[in-house]
All heavy atoms as a GROMACS GRO file, in nm:
protein
  591
    1ILE      N    1   9.399  10.716   7.734
    1ILE     CA    2   9.463  10.699   7.864
    1ILE      C    3   9.435  10.557   7.910
    1ILE      O    4   9.324  10.507   7.895
    1ILE     CB    5   9.406  10.798   7.968
    1ILE    CG1    6   9.434  10.942   7.930
    1ILE    CG2    7   9.463  10.768   8.105
    1ILE    CD1    8   9.369  11.042   8.021
    2ALA      N    9   9.534  10.493   7.966
    2ALA     CA   10   9.518  10.359   8.023
    2ALA      C   11   9.592  10.354   8.156
    2ALA      O   12   9.702  10.406   8.168
    2ALA     CB   13   9.571  10.253   7.928
    3TYR      N   14   9.529  10.293   8.254
    3TYR     CA   15   9.589  10.277   8.386
    3TYR      C   16   9.551  10.143   8.444
    3TYR      O   17   9.436  10.098   8.428
    3TYR     CB   18   9.540  10.384   8.484
    3TYR     CG   19   9.625  10.506   8.489
    3TYR    CD1   20   9.586  10.622   8.427
    3TYR    CD2   21   9.746  10.507   8.559
    3TYR    CE1   22   9.663  10.736   8.430
    3TYR    CE2   23   9.824  10.620   8.564
    3TYR     CZ   24   9.783  10.734   8.500
    3TYR     OH   25   9.860  10.846   8.504
    4PRO      N   26   9.641  10.080   8.518
    4PRO     CA   27   9.604   9.960   8.592
    4PRO      C   28   9.508  10.000   8.705
    4PRO      O   29   9.509  10.114   8.751
    4PRO     CB   30   9.737   9.908   8.646
    4PRO     CG   31   9.831  10.022   8.642
    4PRO     CD   32   9.782  10.115   8.535
    5THR      N   33   9.425   9.906   8.744
    5THR     CA   34   9.326   9.932   8.846
    5THR      C   35   9.319   9.816   8.944
    5THR      O   36   9.357   9.704   8.912
    5THR     CB   37   9.186   9.952   8.783
    5THR    OG1   38   9.094   9.987   8.886
    5THR    CG2   39   9.137   9.830   8.709
    6LYS      N   40   9.268   9.844   9.064
    6LYS     CA   41   9.241   9.735   9.155
    6LYS      C   42   9.090   9.713   9.169
    6LYS      O   43   9.044   9.643   9.256
    6LYS     CB   44   9.308   9.755   9.290
    6LYS     CG   45   9.266   9.873   9.369
    6LYS     CD   46   9.343   9.878   9.499
    6LYS     CE   47   9.305  10.000   9.579
    6LYS     NZ   48   9.381  10.009   9.702
    7GLU      N   49   9.013   9.770   9.077
    7GLU     CA   50   8.870   9.746   9.075
    7GLU      C   51   8.837   9.609   9.014
    7GLU      O   52   8.725   9.562   9.024
    7GLU     CB   53   8.796   9.856   9.000
    7GLU     CG   54   8.792   9.986   9.078
    7GLU     CD   55   8.705  10.092   9.014
    7GLU    OE1   56   8.616  10.059   8.934
    7GLU    OE2   57   8.727  10.209   9.045
    8VAL      N   58   8.935   9.548   8.948
    8VAL     CA   59   8.920   9.413   8.895
    8VAL      C   60   9.022   9.327   8.969
    8VAL      O   61   9.141   9.355   8.965
    8VAL     CB   62   8.948   9.409   8.742
    8VAL    CG1   63   8.936   9.267   8.689
    8VAL    CG2   64   8.854   9.503   8.668
    9ASN      N   65   8.974   9.224   9.039
    9ASN     CA   66   9.063   9.137   9.118
    9ASN      C   67   9.157   9.219   9.205
    9ASN      O   68   9.279   9.216   9.189
    9ASN     CB   69   9.140   9.040   9.028
    9ASN     CG   70   9.050   8.941   8.961
    9ASN    OD1   71   8.950   8.898   9.017
    9ASN    ND2   72   9.082   8.905   8.839
   10ALA      N   73   9.099   9.290   9.299
   10ALA     CA   74   9.170   9.388   9.381
   10ALA      C   75   9.296   9.333   9.447
   10ALA      O   76   9.402   9.396   9.441
   10ALA     CB   77   9.076   9.445   9.486
   11GLU      N   78   9.288   9.217   9.507
   11GLU     CA   79   9.403   9.163   9.580
   11GLU      C   80   9.518   9.131   9.486
   11GLU      O   81   9.633   9.168   9.512
   11GLU     CB   82   9.362   9.038   9.658
   11GLU     CG   83   9.468   8.990   9.755
   11GLU     CD   84   9.420   8.876   9.841
   11GLU    OE1   85   9.309   8.886   9.897
   11GLU    OE2   86   9.494   8.777   9.852
   12GLU      N   87   9.489   9.063   9.376
   12GLU     CA   88   9.594   9.030   9.278
   12GLU      C   89   9.655   9.155   9.217
   12GLU      O   90   9.777   9.163   9.198
   12GLU     CB   91   9.537   8.942   9.167
   12GLU     CG   92   9.506   8.802   9.207
   12GLU     CD   93   9.448   8.722   9.092
   12GLU    OE1   94   9.481   8.750   8.975
   12GLU    OE2   95   9.368   8.632   9.119
   13SER      N   96   9.572   9.252   9.186
   13SER     CA   97   9.621   9.376   9.126
   13SER      C   98   9.714   9.450   9.222
   13SER      O   99   9.820   9.498   9.182
   13SER     CB  100   9.505   9.468   9.088
   13SER     OG  101   9.426   9.410   8.988
   14GLN      N  102   9.674   9.457   9.349
   14GLN     CA  103   9.756   9.526   9.447
   14GLN      C  104   9.888   9.454   9.468
   14GLN      O  105   9.994   9.516   9.476
   14GLN     CB  106   9.682   9.541   9.580
   14GLN     CG  107   9.755   9.628   9.680
   14GLN     CD  108   9.768   9.772   9.630
   14GLN    OE1  109   9.668   9.839   9.605
   14GLN    NE2  110   9.891   9.820   9.615
   15GLN      N  111   9.884   9.320   9.475
   15GLN     CA  112  10.008   9.243   9.491
   15GLN      C  113  10.102   9.265   9.373
   15GLN      O  114  10.222   9.283   9.391
   15GLN     CB  115   9.978   9.094   9.504
   15GLN     CG  116   9.922   9.054   9.639
   15GLN     CD  117   9.890   8.906   9.644
   15GLN    OE1  118   9.844   8.846   9.547
   15GLN    NE2  119   9.915   8.846   9.759
   16ALA      N  120  10.049   9.264   9.253
   16ALA     CA  121  10.131   9.285   9.134
   16ALA      C  122  10.193   9.425   9.136
   16ALA      O  123  10.312   9.441   9.106
   16ALA     CB  124  10.048   9.265   9.008
   17ALA      N  125  10.114   9.525   9.171
   17ALA     CA  126  10.166   9.662   9.177
   17ALA      C  127  10.274   9.674   9.285
   17ALA      O  128  10.377   9.738   9.263
   17ALA     CB  129  10.052   9.761   9.202
   18ASP      N  130  10.250   9.614   9.400
   18ASP     CA  131  10.348   9.620   9.508
   18ASP      C  132  10.480   9.555   9.467
   18ASP      O  133  10.588   9.611   9.490
   18ASP     CB  134  10.294   9.553   9.635
   18ASP     CG  135  10.180   9.629   9.700
   18ASP    OD1  136  10.160   9.748   9.667
   18ASP    OD2  137  10.111   9.568   9.784
   19THR      N  138  10.471   9.439   9.403
   19THR     CA  139  10.592   9.370   9.357
   19THR      C  140  10.666   9.456   9.256
   19THR      O  141  10.788   9.473   9.264
   19THR     CB  142  10.556   9.232   9.297
   19THR    OG1  143  10.496   9.153   9.398
   19THR    CG2  144  10.680   9.162   9.243
   20TRP      N  145  10.594   9.509   9.158
   20TRP     CA  146  10.656   9.595   9.057
   20TRP      C  147  10.724   9.715   9.124
   20TRP      O  148  10.838   9.747   9.095
   20TRP     CB  149  10.551   9.644   8.958
   20TRP     CG  150  10.606   9.744   8.861
   20TRP    CD1  151  10.610   9.881   8.877
   20TRP    CD2  152  10.669   9.718   8.736
   20TRP    NE1  153  10.668   9.941   8.769
   20TRP    CE2  154  10.706   9.842   8.681
   20TRP    CE3  155  10.695   9.602   8.665
   20TRP    CZ2  156  10.769   9.853   8.558
   20TRP    CZ3  157  10.757   9.613   8.542
   20TRP    CH2  158  10.794   9.737   8.490
   21ASN      N  159  10.652   9.781   9.214
   21ASN     CA  160  10.704   9.904   9.275
   21ASN      C  161  10.827   9.878   9.363
   21ASN      O  162  10.906   9.969   9.386
   21ASN     CB  163  10.595   9.976   9.353
   21ASN     CG  164  10.492  10.038   9.260
   21ASN    OD1  165  10.518  10.061   9.142
   21ASN    ND2  166  10.373  10.063   9.311
   22GLN      N  167  10.844   9.756   9.410
   22GLN     CA  168  10.961   9.721   9.491
   22GLN      C  169  11.082   9.689   9.404
   22GLN      O  170  11.196   9.694   9.451
   22GLN     CB  171  10.931   9.601   9.580
   22GLN     CG  172  10.831   9.630   9.689
   22GLN     CD  173  10.781   9.504   9.758
   22GLN    OE1  174  10.828   9.394   9.732
   22GLN    NE2  175  10.683   9.521   9.846
   23THR      N  176  11.060   9.655   9.277
   23THR     CA  177  11.170   9.604   9.196
   23THR      C  178  11.193   9.678   9.065
   23THR      O  179  11.290   9.649   8.996
   23THR     CB  180  11.147   9.455   9.162
   23THR    OG1  181  11.024   9.443   9.089
   23THR    CG2  182  11.138   9.371   9.287
   24ALA      N  183  11.106   9.770   9.026
   24ALA     CA  184  11.119   9.831   8.894
   24ALA      C  185  11.081   9.979   8.897
   24ALA      O  186  11.027  10.028   8.996
   24ALA     CB  187  11.030   9.756   8.795
   25LYS      N  188  11.108  10.045   8.788
   25LYS     CA  189  11.076  10.186   8.770
   25LYS      C  190  11.010  10.201   8.634
   25LYS      O  191  11.041  10.126   8.543
   25LYS     CB  192  11.202  10.273   8.774
   25LYS     CG  193  11.278  10.265   8.903
   25LYS     CD  194  11.212  10.346   9.009
   25LYS     CE  195  11.298  10.340   9.136
   25LYS     NZ  196  11.230  10.367   9.254
   26PRO      N  197  10.927  10.299   8.611
   26PRO     CA  198  10.866  10.389   8.707
   26PRO      C  199  10.761  10.317   8.790
   26PRO      O  200  10.713  10.210   8.749
   26PRO     CB  201  10.800  10.496   8.620
   26PRO     CG  202  10.767  10.425   8.493
   26PRO     CD  203  10.876  10.321   8.475
   27PRO      N  204  10.722  10.372   8.902
   27PRO     CA  205  10.623  10.306   8.986
   27PRO      C  206  10.486  10.300   8.918
   27PRO      O  207  10.451  10.385   8.838
   27PRO     CB  208  10.618  10.391   9.113
   27PRO     CG  209  10.670  10.524   9.071
   27PRO     CD  210  10.766  10.499   8.959
   28ILE      N  211  10.412  10.197   8.953
   28ILE     CA  212  10.275  10.181   8.904
   28ILE      C  213  10.179  10.250   9.001
   28ILE      O  214  10.192  10.235   9.122
   28ILE     CB  215  10.238  10.032   8.893
   28ILE    CG1  216  10.311   9.968   8.776
   28ILE    CG2  217  10.087  10.012   8.878
   28ILE    CD1  218  10.286   9.820   8.761
   29THR      N  219  10.085  10.324   8.947
   29THR     CA  220   9.978  10.384   9.027
   29THR      C  221   9.848  10.321   8.984
   29THR      O  222   9.811  10.328   8.867
   29THR     CB  223   9.972  10.536   9.005
   29THR    OG1  224  10.098  10.594   9.041
   29THR    CG2  225   9.861  10.599   9.086
   30LEU      N  226   9.780  10.256   9.076
   30LEU     CA  227   9.649  10.198   9.046
   30LEU      C  228   9.544  10.308   9.056
   30LEU      O  229   9.545  10.387   9.149
   30LEU     CB  230   9.617  10.085   9.145
   30LEU     CG  231   9.717   9.969   9.147
   30LEU    CD1  232   9.679   9.869   9.256
   30LEU    CD2  233   9.725   9.901   9.013
   31ARG      N  234   9.456  10.314   8.960
   31ARG     CA  235   9.353  10.417   8.957
   31ARG      C  236   9.214  10.354   8.945
   31ARG      O  237   9.197  10.252   8.880
   31ARG     CB  238   9.374  10.510   8.838
   31ARG     CG  239   9.510  10.572   8.834
   31ARG     CD  240   9.500  10.720   8.812
   31ARG     NE  241   9.632  10.777   8.791
   31ARG     CZ  242   9.698  10.846   8.883
   31ARG    NH1  243   9.643  10.868   9.000
   31ARG    NH2  244   9.817  10.895   8.857
   32SER      N  245   9.117  10.420   9.004
   32SER     CA  246   8.978  10.376   8.992
   32SER      C  247   8.920  10.431   8.862
   32SER      O  248   8.976  10.524   8.802
   32SER     CB  249   8.895  10.426   9.110
   32SER     OG  250   8.882  10.568   9.102
   33ARG      N  251   8.808  10.376   8.821
   33ARG     CA  252   8.738  10.428   8.702
   33ARG      C  253   8.703  10.575   8.725
   33ARG      O  254   8.720  10.659   8.636
   33ARG     CB  255   8.612  10.346   8.676
   33ARG     CG  256   8.534  10.396   8.556
   33ARG     CD  257   8.416  10.308   8.525
   33ARG     NE  258   8.466  10.189   8.456
   33ARG     CZ  259   8.429  10.065   8.486
   33ARG    NH1  260   8.342  10.043   8.582
   33ARG    NH2  261   8.479   9.963   8.422
   34ALA      N  262   8.656  10.608   8.845
   34ALA     CA  263   8.618  10.747   8.875
   34ALA      C  264   8.738  10.841   8.864
   34ALA      O  265   8.725  10.952   8.811
   34ALA     CB  266   8.556  10.755   9.014
   35GLU      N  267   8.855  10.798   8.912
   35GLU     CA  268   8.975  10.881   8.899
   35GLU      C  269   9.010  10.904   8.753
   35GLU      O  270   9.046  11.014   8.713
   35GLU     CB  271   9.093  10.817   8.971
   35GLU     CG  272   9.084  10.822   9.121
   35GLU     CD  273   9.197  10.747   9.187
   35GLU    OE1  274   9.214  10.625   9.158
   35GLU    OE2  275   9.270  10.809   9.267
   36MET      N  276   8.998  10.799   8.673
   36MET     CA  277   9.030  10.813   8.531
   36MET      C  278   8.932  10.906   8.461
   36MET      O  279   8.973  10.989   8.380
   36MET     CB  280   9.031  10.676   8.464
   36MET     CG  281   9.154  10.596   8.501
   36MET     SD  282   9.172  10.451   8.399
   36MET     CE  283   9.184  10.521   8.236
   37ILE      N  284   8.806  10.896   8.494
   37ILE     CA  285   8.706  10.985   8.433
   37ILE      C  286   8.741  11.130   8.464
   37ILE      O  287   8.724  11.218   8.379
   37ILE     CB  288   8.564  10.946   8.478
   37ILE    CG1  289   8.525  10.812   8.413
   37ILE    CG2  290   8.464  11.055   8.443
   37ILE    CD1  291   8.397  10.752   8.466
   38GLY      N  292   8.796  11.155   8.582
   38GLY     CA  293   8.837  11.290   8.618
   38GLY      C  294   8.943  11.348   8.525
   38GLY      O  295   8.950  11.470   8.506
   39PHE      N  296   9.025  11.264   8.464
   39PHE     CA  297   9.126  11.312   8.369
   39PHE      C  298   9.063  11.366   8.241
   39PHE      O  299   9.129  11.436   8.164
   39PHE     CB  300   9.224  11.200   8.331
   39PHE     CG  301   9.314  11.156   8.443
   39PHE    CD1  302   9.339  11.021   8.462
   39PHE    CD2  303   9.372  11.246   8.530
   39PHE    CE1  304   9.423  10.978   8.563
   39PHE    CE2  305   9.456  11.204   8.632
   39PHE     CZ  306   9.482  11.070   8.648
   40PHE      N  307   8.939  11.333   8.216
   40PHE     CA  308   8.872  11.371   8.092
   40PHE      C  309   8.787  11.497   8.106
   40PHE      O  310   8.704  11.525   8.021
   40PHE     CB  311   8.786  11.256   8.042
   40PHE     CG  312   8.864  11.136   7.995
   40PHE    CD1  313   8.878  11.025   8.075
   40PHE    CD2  314   8.926  11.136   7.871
   40PHE    CE1  315   8.949  10.914   8.033
   40PHE    CE2  316   8.999  11.026   7.828
   40PHE     CZ  317   9.009  10.915   7.909
   41SER      N  318   8.809  11.573   8.211
   41SER     CA  319   8.732  11.694   8.233
   41SER      C  320   8.748  11.790   8.115
   41SER      O  321   8.860  11.817   8.071
   41SER     CB  322   8.779  11.762   8.362
   41SER     OG  323   8.707  11.881   8.384
   42GLY      N  324   8.637  11.837   8.061
   42GLY     CA  325   8.640  11.934   7.953
   42GLY      C  326   8.653  11.876   7.814
   42GLY      O  327   8.664  11.952   7.717
   43VAL      N  328   8.653  11.744   7.802
   43VAL     CA  329   8.659  11.680   7.671
   43VAL      C  330   8.548  11.576   7.660
   43VAL      O  331   8.490  11.535   7.759
   43VAL     CB  332   8.797  11.615   7.644
   43VAL    CG1  333   8.907  11.720   7.638
   43VAL    CG2  334   8.830  11.511   7.747
   44GLU      N  335   8.519  11.536   7.539
   44GLU     CA  336   8.414  11.438   7.514
   44GLU      C  337   8.473  11.297   7.518
   44GLU      O  338   8.558  11.262   7.436
   44GLU     CB  339   8.353  11.463   7.376
   44GLU     CG  340   8.254  11.358   7.333
   44GLU     CD  341   8.216  11.371   7.185
   44GLU    OE1  342   8.269  11.459   7.115
   44GLU    OE2  343   8.133  11.289   7.142
   45ILE      N  344   8.429  11.216   7.614
   45ILE     CA  345   8.474  11.077   7.623
   45ILE      C  346   8.404  10.998   7.513
   45ILE      O  347   8.282  11.003   7.499
   45ILE     CB  348   8.444  11.015   7.760
   45ILE    CG1  349   8.516  11.090   7.870
   45ILE    CG2  350   8.485  10.867   7.762
   45ILE    CD1  351   8.484  11.042   8.012
   46LEU      N  352   8.482  10.928   7.432
   46LEU     CA  353   8.426  10.852   7.321
   46LEU      C  354   8.374  10.716   7.369
   46LEU      O  355   8.429  10.658   7.463
   46LEU     CB  356   8.531  10.832   7.213
   46LEU     CG  357   8.586  10.961   7.151
   46LEU    CD1  358   8.696  10.930   7.052
   46LEU    CD2  359   8.474  11.040   7.085
   47PRO      N  360   8.269  10.664   7.305
   47PRO     CA  361   8.216  10.533   7.341
   47PRO      C  362   8.321  10.425   7.321
   47PRO      O  363   8.401  10.436   7.227
   47PRO     CB  364   8.099  10.514   7.244
   47PRO     CG  365   8.065  10.649   7.194
   47PRO     CD  366   8.192  10.729   7.199
   48PRO      N  367   8.325  10.327   7.403
   48PRO     CA  368   8.231  10.294   7.510
   48PRO      C  369   8.264  10.355   7.645
   48PRO      O  370   8.213  10.313   7.748
   48PRO     CB  371   8.241  10.142   7.516
   48PRO     CG  372   8.384  10.114   7.487
   48PRO     CD  373   8.423  10.218   7.385
   49GLY      N  374   8.348  10.457   7.650
   49GLY     CA  375   8.381  10.524   7.775
   49GLY      C  376   8.506  10.465   7.838
   49GLY      O  377   8.592  10.410   7.771
   50VAL      N  378   8.516  10.480   7.970
   50VAL     CA  379   8.629  10.426   8.045
   50VAL      C  380   8.590  10.284   8.088
   50VAL      O  381   8.501  10.266   8.172
   50VAL     CB  382   8.664  10.514   8.166
   50VAL    CG1  383   8.774  10.451   8.250
   50VAL    CG2  384   8.706  10.653   8.120
   51VAL      N  385   8.653  10.187   8.026
   51VAL     CA  386   8.619  10.047   8.047
   51VAL      C  387   8.745   9.962   8.053
   51VAL      O  388   8.855  10.008   8.021
   51VAL     CB  389   8.527   9.993   7.934
   51VAL    CG1  390   8.393  10.065   7.932
   51VAL    CG2  391   8.595  10.006   7.798
   52SER      N  392   8.729   9.836   8.091
   52SER     CA  393   8.840   9.742   8.087
   52SER      C  394   8.896   9.742   7.944
   52SER      O  395   8.820   9.743   7.847
   52SER     CB  396   8.789   9.603   8.125
   52SER     OG  397   8.891   9.508   8.119
   53CYS      N  398   9.028   9.744   7.931
   53CYS     CA  399   9.090   9.763   7.799
   53CYS      C  400   9.040   9.665   7.693
   53CYS      O  401   9.022   9.703   7.578
   53CYS     CB  402   9.241   9.753   7.810
   53CYS     SG  403   9.313   9.897   7.892
   54ASN      N  404   9.015   9.540   7.730
   54ASN     CA  405   8.971   9.446   7.627
   54ASN      C  406   8.823   9.463   7.591
   54ASN      O  407   8.774   9.396   7.502
   54ASN     CB  408   9.001   9.301   7.666
   54ASN     CG  409   8.929   9.259   7.790
   54ASN    OD1  410   8.891   9.342   7.872
   54ASN    ND2  411   8.910   9.130   7.807
   55HIS      N  412   8.754   9.556   7.654
   55HIS     CA  413   8.615   9.587   7.618
   55HIS      C  414   8.605   9.713   7.533
   55HIS      O  415   8.498   9.747   7.486
   55HIS     CB  416   8.530   9.606   7.743
   55HIS     CG  417   8.510   9.480   7.820
   55HIS    ND1  418   8.420   9.468   7.921
   55HIS    CD2  419   8.571   9.358   7.813
   55HIS    CE1  420   8.424   9.346   7.972
   55HIS    NE2  421   8.516   9.279   7.908
   56TRP      N  422   8.717   9.782   7.514
   56TRP     CA  423   8.709   9.910   7.444
   56TRP      C  424   8.674   9.890   7.298
   56TRP      O  425   8.593   9.963   7.243
   56TRP     CB  426   8.839   9.989   7.456
   56TRP     CG  427   8.810  10.134   7.448
   56TRP    CD1  428   8.771  10.214   7.552
   56TRP    CD2  429   8.810  10.216   7.332
   56TRP    NE1  430   8.747  10.340   7.508
   56TRP    CE2  431   8.770  10.346   7.371
   56TRP    CE3  432   8.837  10.194   7.199
   56TRP    CZ2  433   8.758  10.451   7.282
   56TRP    CZ3  434   8.826  10.300   7.109
   56TRP    CH2  435   8.787  10.427   7.152
   57ARG      N  436   8.731   9.795   7.235
   57ARG     CA  437   8.694   9.760   7.098
   57ARG      C  438   8.672   9.609   7.094
   57ARG      O  439   8.754   9.533   7.043
   57ARG     CB  440   8.802   9.801   6.998
   57ARG     CG  441   8.812   9.949   6.980
   57ARG     CD  442   8.692  10.000   6.898
   57ARG     NE  443   8.702  10.142   6.876
   57ARG     CZ  444   8.609  10.229   6.913
   57ARG    NH1  445   8.501  10.189   6.975
   57ARG    NH2  446   8.624  10.355   6.888
   58PRO      N  447   8.559   9.567   7.151
   58PRO     CA  448   8.535   9.422   7.159
   58PRO      C  449   8.522   9.358   7.020
   58PRO      O  450   8.478   9.422   6.926
   58PRO     CB  451   8.404   9.411   7.236
   58PRO     CG  452   8.336   9.542   7.215
   58PRO     CD  453   8.447   9.645   7.199
   59ASN      N  454   8.561   9.233   7.014
   59ASN     CA  455   8.553   9.161   6.887
   59ASN      C  456   8.423   9.082   6.876
   59ASN      O  457   8.410   8.998   6.788
   59ASN     CB  458   8.674   9.069   6.870
   59ASN     CG  459   8.681   8.963   6.979
   59ASN    OD1  460   8.587   8.949   7.057
   59ASN    ND2  461   8.790   8.891   6.984
   60GLY      N  462   8.329   9.110   6.964
   60GLY     CA  463   8.201   9.042   6.958
   60GLY      C  464   8.192   8.923   7.051
   60GLY      O  465   8.083   8.873   7.077
   61GLU      N  466   8.305   8.875   7.101
   61GLU     CA  467   8.305   8.762   7.192
   61GLU      C  468   8.305   8.813   7.336
   61GLU      O  469   8.359   8.920   7.364
   61GLU     CB  470   8.429   8.675   7.171
   61GLU     CG  471   8.436   8.612   7.034
   61GLU     CD  472   8.564   8.532   7.015
   61GLU    OE1  473   8.626   8.493   7.115
   61GLU    OE2  474   8.601   8.511   6.899
   62ALA      N  475   8.246   8.738   7.426
   62ALA     CA  476   8.249   8.773   7.568
   62ALA      C  477   8.392   8.754   7.619
   62ALA      O  478   8.450   8.647   7.604
   62ALA     CB  479   8.153   8.685   7.647
   63GLU      N  480   8.449   8.860   7.671
   63GLU     CA  481   8.586   8.855   7.722
   63GLU      C  482   8.588   8.900   7.867
   63GLU      O  483   8.513   8.990   7.904
   63GLU     CB  484   8.677   8.945   7.639
   63GLU     CG  485   8.690   8.902   7.494
   63GLU     CD  486   8.787   8.989   7.418
   63GLU    OE1  487   8.884   9.035   7.477
   63GLU    OE2  488   8.762   9.010   7.299
   64PRO      N  489   8.673   8.840   7.948
   64PRO     CA  490   8.681   8.883   8.088
   64PRO      C  491   8.747   9.021   8.098
   64PRO      O  492   8.820   9.063   8.008
   64PRO     CB  493   8.769   8.776   8.153
   64PRO     CG  494   8.852   8.724   8.041
   64PRO     CD  495   8.765   8.732   7.919
   65GLU      N  496   8.720   9.089   8.208
   65GLU     CA  497   8.787   9.217   8.231
   65GLU      C  498   8.934   9.193   8.261
   65GLU      O  499   8.970   9.093   8.321
   65GLU     CB  500   8.722   9.291   8.347
   65GLU     CG  501   8.585   9.345   8.315
   65GLU     CD  502   8.537   9.442   8.421
   65GLU    OE1  503   8.546   9.409   8.540
   65GLU    OE2  504   8.493   9.550   8.382
   66VAL      N  505   9.017   9.286   8.220
   66VAL     CA  506   9.158   9.284   8.255
   66VAL      C  507   9.182   9.388   8.363
   66VAL      O  508   9.095   9.471   8.390
   66VAL     CB  509   9.250   9.308   8.132
   66VAL    CG1  510   9.237   9.194   8.033
   66VAL    CG2  511   9.218   9.441   8.066
   67TYR      N  512   9.299   9.387   8.423
   67TYR     CA  513   9.329   9.474   8.538
   67TYR      C  514   9.368   9.614   8.495
   67TYR      O  515   9.445   9.682   8.561
   67TYR     CB  516   9.442   9.416   8.621
   67TYR     CG  517   9.424   9.274   8.667
   67TYR    CD1  518   9.534   9.201   8.708
   67TYR    CD2  519   9.302   9.212   8.670
   67TYR    CE1  520   9.521   9.070   8.752
   67TYR    CE2  521   9.288   9.082   8.713
   67TYR     CZ  522   9.398   9.011   8.753
   67TYR     OH  523   9.386   8.883   8.797
   68GLN      N  524   9.318   9.660   8.382
   68GLN     CA  525   9.354   9.792   8.333
   68GLN      C  526   9.232   9.854   8.265
   68GLN      O  527   9.163   9.788   8.188
   68GLN     CB  528   9.469   9.782   8.234
   68GLN     CG  529   9.528   9.914   8.197
   68GLN     CD  530   9.663   9.898   8.128
   68GLN    OE1  531   9.700   9.790   8.084
   68GLN    NE2  532   9.737  10.006   8.118
   69PHE      N  533   9.206   9.980   8.297
   69PHE     CA  534   9.099  10.055   8.232
   69PHE      C  535   9.161  10.149   8.129
   69PHE      O  536   9.274  10.195   8.144
   69PHE     CB  537   9.021  10.140   8.332
   69PHE     CG  538   8.932  10.064   8.425
   69PHE    CD1  539   8.918  10.103   8.556
   69PHE    CD2  540   8.863   9.952   8.383
   69PHE    CE1  541   8.835  10.035   8.644
   69PHE    CE2  542   8.779   9.882   8.469
   69PHE     CZ  543   8.766   9.925   8.600
   70CYS      N  544   9.083  10.182   8.026
   70CYS     CA  545   9.130  10.278   7.927
   70CYS      C  546   9.013  10.361   7.877
   70CYS      O  547   8.897  10.324   7.895
   70CYS     CB  548   9.200  10.208   7.812
   70CYS     SG  549   9.092  10.106   7.711
   71GLY      N  550   9.046  10.471   7.816
   71GLY     CA  551   8.945  10.558   7.757
   71GLY      C  552   9.010  10.651   7.657
   71GLY      O  553   9.131  10.672   7.659
   72LEU      N  554   8.929  10.704   7.570
   72LEU     CA  555   8.976  10.795   7.466
   72LEU      C  556   8.877  10.910   7.458
   72LEU      O  557   8.757  10.891   7.472
   72LEU     CB  558   8.982  10.721   7.331
   72LEU     CG  559   9.035  10.800   7.213
   72LEU    CD1  560   9.185  10.828   7.231
   72LEU    CD2  561   9.013  10.721   7.085
   73ALA      N  562   8.929  11.031   7.437
   73ALA     CA  563   8.842  11.148   7.431
   73ALA      C  564   8.877  11.235   7.312
   73ALA      O  565   8.985  11.225   7.255
   73ALA     CB  566   8.854  11.228   7.560
   74ARG      N  567   8.782  11.322   7.281
   74ARG     CA  568   8.800  11.416   7.171
   74ARG      C  569   8.787  11.558   7.228
   74ARG      O  570   8.692  11.588   7.300
   74ARG     CB  571   8.694  11.393   7.064
   74ARG     CG  572   8.700  11.488   6.950
   74ARG     CD  573   8.593  11.466   6.844
   74ARG     NE  574   8.486  11.378   6.883
   74ARG     CZ  575   8.442  11.274   6.811
   74ARG    NH1  576   8.497  11.245   6.697
   74ARG    NH2  577   8.342  11.200   6.854
   75LYS      N  578   8.882  11.641   7.194
   75LYS     CA  579   8.877  11.781   7.235
   75LYS      C  580   8.794  11.858   7.133
   75LYS      O  581   8.818  11.848   7.013
   75LYS     CB  582   9.017  11.840   7.243
   75LYS     CG  583   9.022  11.979   7.296
   75LYS     CD  584   9.165  12.024   7.313
   75LYS     CE  585   9.170  12.165   7.363
   75LYS     NZ  586   9.307  12.211   7.381
   76ALA      N  587   8.695  11.929   7.181
   76ALA     CA  588   8.605  12.003   7.091
   76ALA      C  589   8.673  12.122   7.029
   76ALA      O  590   8.769  12.174   7.070
   76ALA     CB  591   8.482  12.049   7.165
   0.00000   0.00000   0.00000
């Protein structure tokens, strides 16, 4: 699962979502990390958990967070 968030650069993220939602479809919904974790109820969240998308499979270099969180889970 991946969703844009306003937990990283909140003002810029909100402005981008507002612009998109005024001019395009489908609408963007910004979600918090906590909201995303709620989608994983009853399944095992795989490491590294719900994180900025470019941190999910880091290449070993320090990378800045992006305005989107993602996570992957396994159903038992």
